[in-house]
N, C-alpha and C positions, 0 to 999 in steps of 0.2 A: 203775542209777548206782551207783556206791563210795564209801562216804566210811571216811576212815583217822585212826589217830592214833597218836602216838609219846611214849615215857618211857622214862626211864631205871629201870634195876633199879634198888633198894635192894643188897640182896643180890651184884649180879653185877657190878653199873656198868655195865653194857652194853646200850644202844639197844637198845629195841621198838618193835616196831611191828603193829601189829593192825588189817586191814582187814576190811572188813564190805561185804556187798549187799543190794541195796533194792529193788523192782521199784517204779517209779511206775508207779499209774494215773491217768490223766485221766479224768476225766467232764465237763470242759471241751472240746470240738471245735477250738472257735478257738485257745483255748489249748495242748493238746495240738500239731497243726500249728504252731503259732508255736514249739515248744519243740525239735520234731525239723529243725525247721529251723535255731535258728541254733544249737545246742548240737552239738559234737563232741568225741569222748573224746580227754581230756583237759583239758580245761575245769575251773576252778572255779566252780561255779554253787549259787545258795544258793536252795532252795526251801521255800515257804510251804506248809506241807499241814496234815490231820490224817495222823495216825499208825490204821493199822486193823492190827493183830495179830492172828492162824490159828493154833490150835495143827493139828498137820500129825503123823501116824505116818504115816513110811516102810513098806517092805515086812518089815522086820525086826521090826516093832513099836517102833522109834523113836522117840519123840515130839519132837519140835524144834516154834520157835516161828519164825512166815513173818510178817514184817510189810511193809506196801507205806506208802508214802505218796500219800493220795488228794489229786487236787488238784481241786474244782471251784471254783465261780462264785461262791462262799461265804467272800471271802477271800484265797481262795488265786494264788499269784504265783512270779513267781521270777524272778531277777536273775542275771545273768553275772559274777561276779568279777574271774576273770583269764582271760582267753583263751591257749591251749597257746601254745607258742612256735612258729614258723613253720617249716616245714620242707621240704623238696626236692621230698619224698614224700609227698604229703595222707591222710591217711587217710577211709576212705568216715564221711557221717556217719550219726547214730541214724539218721536217716529211713530209710535203705537194711539198718538189721538190726532189723526192728520188732518179733521176738520178744522183743526186752530191753524193750520200751516198748506197752503196751495202753492202750488208752481205754475206755473205762467200757461199753461199747455189746459187745452179746453177736452 
């Protein structure tokens, strides 16, 4: 899942944009199946869940923070805010890209 923000740089006066990617971990199987079935690339959705952060060190010994959005049965939910525009050529559903979405099961 991606989040985006945009702002005007006060020093240069130019419009800037930043996009961050997040891993979504669903511990509720039924909610996960519904999410994969209903959501498509480009949709705006609201996800209510817990944040879980991990400190990761890569092969070059550079530390970085990895943040997951965890959905479980305790007050976590999602809402589709705006569906993407319909195009002649449809892109694959999130369910067809399972490597981008994982459940809590091992």
